[in-house]
TORTOR-361336 format. One record per residue (C-alpha): residue in one letter; x negated, z, y. Coordinates in steps of 0.001 Angstrom, whole numbers, plus 500000, padded with zeros to 6 digits. Each point is the difference from the previous one (the first is absolute). Last residue first. Example, Ala and Ser with C-alpha at 12.3 -4.5 7.8 and 13.67 -1.06 7.14 Angstrom:
<nodes>
S486330507140498940
A501370500660496560
</nodes>
This chain:
<nodes>
A504776481590465686
P502512502654498927
D500326502510502840
L498181503144501185
A500309501547503468
L497830502386502039
A501015500997503530
D498641500815503479
F496769501602498852
I497174500897502376
F496425498774499554
N496624501671499796
P496259499640500475
S498392503461500242
L500820502102503022
F502304502188497917
T497191501084497663
E496626498649501140
G499336496357500674
S499223496649498397
S500187496359500946
G500213496805497983
S503504500986499067
V502182500544496960
V502580502755499630
S501234500299496445
I503336499843498170
S499889500495496206
L503183499020498165
T501005501834496863
N502413498463497520
G502563501664497727
G502457498017497903
T499509496347499123
K496466499009500851
L498141498409502866
A496539498493500594
S500739496936497838
A503097499279502110
P497752499112502929
I500150501964503285
T500644497985503171
F498982502194502945
T501515499636503470
Y498673501865503044
T502401500512502915
T498659500659503496
N501582501797502966
V497509500212502860
G499700503497501454
R502479502836500402
W499362502875497595
T499266502537502705
G498978503646500186
R496397499550501036
T498710500603496479
V502298497186498858
N498348497423502225
R496379500057501101
S499013496967502017
N498108496744499763
L503241498003499730
N498532497889497195
A502672497761498488
P499944500329496217
A497334498640497621
P501532497912497230
S501092501853496851
A501411497416497567
S496891497835500441
A497869502850498611
P501615499491496598
S502240502717498538
T498623501799496979
W501375499632496450
G499028502429497211
G503550501269499614
I500508500515503744
A497907499674503156
V500936499809503658
A498358499348503379
P501339501312503305
R498555499698503495
G497585502030502154
G498027498019502557
A498885503035501976
F503592501179500550
S503276498418498964
S503587499800501190
T503581499403498923
T499517498976496375
A502158498115497497
I498805499985496402
R501738497252498048
L499532499773496238
R500995496811498163
V500455500187496257
G498990498154496861
K501114496510499097
A501863500989496838
P501372503195501521
V499018503004497839
S502979501943498699
A501775503257500887
L497072500672502330
S498974503525501032
F498068501238502993
S496917502126500622
L498058500064503281
A496341501081499879
A498322500378503400
P496453498758500531
S499274501172502608
N501281503366501205
V497375501431502346
S496942497821500615
K501752496601500163
F503091501398501683
A503486498832498942
A502915500858502258
M503652501016499606
P499261502016496869
F502439499656497053
K502286502943499146
A502612499173502656
P499815496339498922
G501967500593496785
A499290502172496975
G501054497131497718
V497135497844501216
T497582502506498531
Y496891501456501582
G496675501126498570
S497228502549500053
S501058500873503523
R498361499481503359
W501343500409503527
A501088503598499501
A502985500842502211
M499171500528503659
R500471503445501545
S496279500787499726
D499247497085502326
S497416497549498629
P502258496988500652
H500102501001503700
M503389501222501155
T502686498999502532
E500909496402499132
I498845500415496377
R502580502594499057
D503016498003498766
A497718497436498379
N498408502759497888
L501171498472496675
F501861496725500469
G503545499797501365
A499099498290503261
P496696498099499746
T501148497575502742
G500433496223500352
D503494500019498503
F499569498703496454
A501261503165498350
G498002502350497788
L499135499675496329
Q501502497073498140
F500367499209496321
L500787497157497611
T502306498135502402
G497959500573503156
A502155499687503122
A500037496745501922
P498050500001503242
V501903501027503147
S502074497282501600
G499654497696503001
S501986498396502773
M499727499622503759
T502090498066502526
L499010500042503656
A501800499211503252
T498047500378503249
T501600501938502852
A499168498807503500
G498988501572503309
A496308499264499551
T499073497872497015
V499286500953496392
T498374497581497587
I500429500355496246
T497816499633496911
R501516501095496690
T498601502032497100
A501073499292496437
G501686502570497791
V499170503685499760
A497595502244501907
L500061503485498486
E500491503065502188
G503606500616498919
A501142496438499582
Y498137498187502776
L500763496619501580
T497202498443502038
A500139497960503226
T496809498451501371
Y500188499822503774
T499572497567502884
G500347501302503534
P502320501433502632
K499937503812499836
V502711501536497839
H502277502679501524
G502515499691497138
I500080499549496233
V503447499672498389
F500763500012496284
R502792498938497644
G500665500327496269
S502192503073500257
K497242501716501951
V496453498637500047
R497640502138502044
G498119498422502904
W496358499358500729
Y497512499108502702
Q496309499184500374
G498267498605503072
T498499497114501956
T497501498998497318
G502791499733497466
A501990502106497549
L503745500221499412
G501590502331497450
V503348499851498202
T500893503200498173
A501925500666496804
T500886503479498766
L499768500145496221
G503133499998497824
N498566497663497391
W498840497460502604
T501538496781498686
G500146497414502757
S501453499208503399
A499082500290503659
T502019498794502971
G499249499352503631
S498862501333503318
V496874499611502110
G499491501000503616
G498522499000503326
R497950501551502773
Q499631499235503704
A503511501261500769
N499171503265498254
S497121500519502409
L496417499192499073
M497266502504500793
G497017498302501631
P499560502485502835
I501948503242499467
F502586500762502706
S503151497901499677
A499460499548496249
L500159503803499845
F503803499874499992
D499931498844496365
M498891503443498864
S503065500740497911
R500123503411498373
A499121501754496762
T501220503575499794
P497906502991500970
A498885502721497564
E500860503459501297
G497322502327501310
N500823500311503689
T499113496337500352
L497073497847501115
S500030496267499261
L496945497790499495
A501014496349500125
Y499741496518498530
P500109496648501753
G498355498535498104
H496940497870499340
L499240497268502549
G497771497266498649
L497670499377497083
R501281500587496485
L497418501637497744
A499764498311496619
E502331500562497070
T499942501722496599
Q498778503419501150
Q499082502626497420
H498936502264502890
G498078497558502197
S501951501060503052
F502417498580502565
M502641501202502440
Y499868503613498886
H501896502603502023
T498272503297499367
I500916503654500421
N496923502181499478
V500775503711499951
A496742501572501058
S497553502722498929
G501684500773496672
T499800496373498920
D503752499378500340
N500418496294499217
V503006497860500966
E500542496217499671
I497469498197497793
D501135496636498622
R502769498221498130
F500748496366499143
F503354499218498415
P501393497724502724
G496914497808500326
G496287500755500187
S499215499614503680
T501163501461503313
M501208497644502717
D503710500406499267
T499848503789499948
Y502360500445502971
A501529503497500067
P497450502439498461
L501333503126501791
I497127502466499623
F500995503643500112
A498898503162501775
G502095503168499705
H499989503282501864
G502227503067500346
T498883501666496778
G498055497391498107
S500005496265499388
A498018497121498553
G500218496220499950
F502037497133498660
P502820497762501231
K501404498067497028
Q498385497276497891
A502221498336497411
V498673496432500095
L496612501255501178
R499511502014496810
Q499256503602500859
S496674501843500032
S499104503694500001
Y497653500221497016
F497271497868501572
K498823502880502197
S499062501690496764
A500896503005497877
T499235501049496437
R501015502927497835
G497289501261497652
A500946503646500443
G496862500697502030
N500867497302502507
A499376496270499846
F499025497301502514
V500384496262500619
D498651498471503236
S496222500193500072
G499379497879496930
E501807501495497019
V500639503487498723
T498461502084502754
T500593503688499380
G501064502254502882
F503718499393500292
G500662502566502755
G501211497382502474
T500909496839498091
K503723500061500766
A500908496425498971
G501965500833496854
A502040502585501908
P501371497525502553
S500238501824503369
T501239503356501273
T497628502196501974
L499910498133503288
L499072502781502436
S497023501519498163
P499160496524498693
K499209498878503567
L500055496236500564
R497862496952499329
A501977496844500843
I498810496741498434
F500670496383500909
R498738497619497368
A498174496739499398
E497432499815497216
G497429497417498981
P496857501787501054
N499316497828501869
L503074498275501425
A500872496305500155
K500877499089503557
T503042499866502302
I501794503247499184
N502762501119502384
T501255503486499227
A503415501343500968
M501208503444500982
Y503017502041501057
V499346503626500910
T503242501893499428
N501628503043501542
D502482497882501973
N501438501462503207
K497570498047502213
R498134497076498517
A496936499303497874
F497936496959499056
Y496534499999498418
Y498205496730499208
Q496782499558497993
T497953496857500584
V497595498833497303
G497357497255499945
I497049502125498908
S497877498949502971
T503097499845502211
N500906503660499593
A503251500422501919
V502202503030500667
S503237499080501797
V502327502685501348
L503662499159500642
I502043502463502045
S503611501006500565
S501960501916502623
G497427499198502689
N502352498302502397
N501413497725497318
F496673498978498511
T496463501360499912
R496833498111499140
G496794501068498357
T496520498812499146
V497275501342497737
T497009497811499192
A498271501581497036
S496989502128499170
S498615502100497162
W502845498888497767
G502395501873497748
S500252500771496310
Q502335497084499269
F502253499613503051
Q500536503386501608
G502203503094500127
A499803503724500642
A496219499722500173
Y498157502584497957
G497926503115500639
S502949502381499649
A503051498197498682
A502212498425502678
L503439501648500144
E499634501792503343
T503083502094500761
G501694499356503356
H503353498990498533
H498137497604497719
K496545498998501212
L497778497124498952
S496511499971501500
T496899497855499542
M501794496734499268
D496778498026499726
G499518497050502354
N496201500270500348
T499393500614503691
G503435500668501525
N500964502465497269
I503745499692499316
T502026503165500611
F503330501010498500
A503170501916500862
L503102500403497847
G502699502628500521
T502862498590502045
G498300498999503248
T498398496965498434
D496597501049501331
F497281497399500462
S496237500194500374
V497282497445500695
N496385501106500188
A498046498892503022
A499386496852502029
A502537498160497856
N499198496305500260
A502815498047501612
W502599497660498607
P502060498459502778
Q502618502061501886
G503567499375498896
V500983503602500562
G497074501893501474
L496780501250498470
L500630503589501020
G503733499778499310
A500225503746500392
G502513500620497239
A497300500928497553
L496813498287501116
V497743503025499938
A496458498846500609
V498047502567498039
S496975501449501773
A499528503168497968
L500797498043496874
G496873497944500528
A497842503103500075
A501581501206496786
L499394496619498430
A496364500089500983
K499627503501498581
R501652498892496743
R497618497021499894
G497012502254500246
R501286502206497194
S500642496934497817
V503564498945499215
P500865500430496347
H500573496715498138
R501576500224496571
H500905496423499105
S496395498796499941
P498233498619503039
I500377496434501307
S497032497659500122
M499666497591502861
</nodes>
């Protein structure tokens, strides 16, 4: 079954059908219509619930869409759109419901067995929050998993500026990056946060706010530094999205199982704080309680040059992480299973990985060690930290397309090591700024030549570095093809991919005492226009005697 594109207006006929359905809503709020403890039953009509303190919603009994979301009586759903749904919605689904505690709480289940997805909605009295979870049992086509709320921009006027695409009339790239008359760009991708630091996100206005509480992200993919679309004001709808999986520069496969819980919280405009959702294990099928989970704790050591260290776990049953503080770390709420443990300095994996097994109700001990690569002794641009931080335009790339008029020029007639990384572009594009000339000086030529390391964080269309200097050109073997993630990277506001370091041994005969100029090119068997040409992103460059 194909799923429509992200923007999915409801057809005129469907709007009439929804209106007819709303006329016969089965109001379960407080009535206990299905009965406490009563078995699952198919909802004969739409299912509605009112928390009594400002939030009321309706789930369509035919297709499972959240067709209405009201805050203090005001409808938040954007005109012609569902207020909330998995992906872009289904034509049909099995909708069931059950109330608890004399009707003071409800769990609605929306199942599509052909796709292999069940979406859960839980709400309770005196809590203006819809708690959710998504059970995925099959590979998805297309390969995305997300809950998306489409709400009124006239009510929710404040959201991330870089992702406000309404009024940006020129298409820059694909159907998701746009520019205005001043050359400023906007995209739904320019609202993302790294999972390790993700906070509640959404949009607000006078008297209203709608925010996703990410909570459990242990079944998402990509690791602690992955980021994805969050908020996009298109002008016709404010799209607030909780991504569980996408192909957006993704380094891992979809994890099958129960994703979440996560939640959609309504406020009077203020951003909510994160909260525990452990109580939902008593209501959502398949959710493990704390007692059914385990933990990992231990020590981490190494030279990290002041970078924040993180220990991450990854396995088929989930992904988890914990910050290292004073040499120690703790990772809790871990599902039983076998995991690969990785130590990161900044966003760079360092040291050897470890394999550990976590069991329910127990804490597994783990010792990790690893150091960042040694600094270049002849020169170094950038830090080995797994990011392009410090390079030209790196401070803007998360919220702007490379073509944005606010970006510094990507190409210059030449660069010098002495000017530092802030004058050297964070990315090399085959059709934009390749080759780049980098000048440096040697007090004397090392007898065995020099070793150049170019560390990268990501690549696109097979782009990787090759170098030339003094009549010498690096062999093809020094530039092996990178991992193919089959996805745009830097134009989507991310540098996170597969960190790869390329090492070039330059003979002494190609060097001279005094000034030298190194040519750095993008090589690839593919081609493309401007910023969609093959490219790679710099982490650091370092030169040492061979």
